[in-house]
C-alpha positions, 0 to 999 in steps of 0.5 A, a space after each residue: 665258171 668251170 669248177 673243175 679247173 677254175 677257168 671260165 667256160 666258153 662264153 664266160 668272163 675274161 678280164 671281167 668281160 662276158 665273151 659270150 655277149 661280145 661282137 667279133 670286133 670287140 673280141 679282136 680289141 680284147 685279144 689285141 689288148 692282151 698282146 699290148 699288155 704283154 709287150 708293155 710288161 715285156 718292155 718293163 722287164 727289159 728296162 730292169 735288165 738293161 742296167 745289168 748288161 755292161 758291154 757296148 754290144 749288149 747295150 746296143 742290142 738291148 736298147 734296140 730290143 727295148 725300142 722294139 717292145 714299145 713299138 709292138 705295144 704301139 702297133 697293137 694300140 694303133 690296130 685297136 684304134 683303127 678298129 674304133 676301139 680303145 685299149 682294155 686295161 688287162 688286170 690278169 694277163 700272161 706276164 702278170 700271171 707268170 711273174 706271180 709264179 716266178 717271183 723276182 729272178 735272183 741273178 742276171 742269168 735267171 733274168 735272161 732265162 726268163 726273158 728268153 721264155 717270155 720271148 718264146 711265148 710271144 713268138 708262139 702266140 703270134 705264130 698261132 694267131 697268124 695261122 688262123 683262117 680269115 685273119 684280116 690283112 691289117 692284123 696279119 701285117 702286124 703279126 708278121 712284123 712283131 714275129 720277125 722281131 721276136 725271132 732276133 730277140 730270142 737269138 741274141 738274148 739266149 746267146 747273151 745268157 749262154 755267154 755270160 753263163 759260160 764266163 761265170 762257170 754257170 752253164 748248168 744254172 742257165 739250163 736249169 733256169 730255162 727248164 724251170 721257167 719253161 715249165 712255169 710258162 706252160 702251166 701259166 699259159 694253159 690257164 689262158 689258152 682256151 680264153 685266147 682261142 675263144 677271143 679269136 673265134 669270129 
């Protein structure tokens, strides 16, 4: 453990597992399990949000969005299974760490802003992974599919947030919420980035 920042040194433990003693395949299974966990927790966030959106178009888009999140979790589960593994239950992943820092959103604007930030991080993680050399074709196919979905998720959620904020005269609140959650996101992800880089190291 690196005592200066409280994070494991390279080859240390992640989710109670010793990275230094893991094979490349086991590291793949672990990183895919982190992605799977984030998608499942993201689906839970959307499930909480869907009851707050009353318009027919918003319900249509949110239902599709929710279906995408669960499909993403399935794609990562299948990728893990195809590697001959089983999903690792993640105790302290991105979404959980973020939730501990943000607390419960106080308004629908806050909830939408948090969803925007979560989707931004998902797309960023997937794009960074896809940019690595030697990504196998099966994983690259999943990364391409989920990244395309995250792009439209981001567009419609941010548009919905800004339309609601404008209707309620709370545009400054929306901007402030985005800034606050993005700051927290950067701080939270900094505690995971080194571990994820090591998990993706062959």
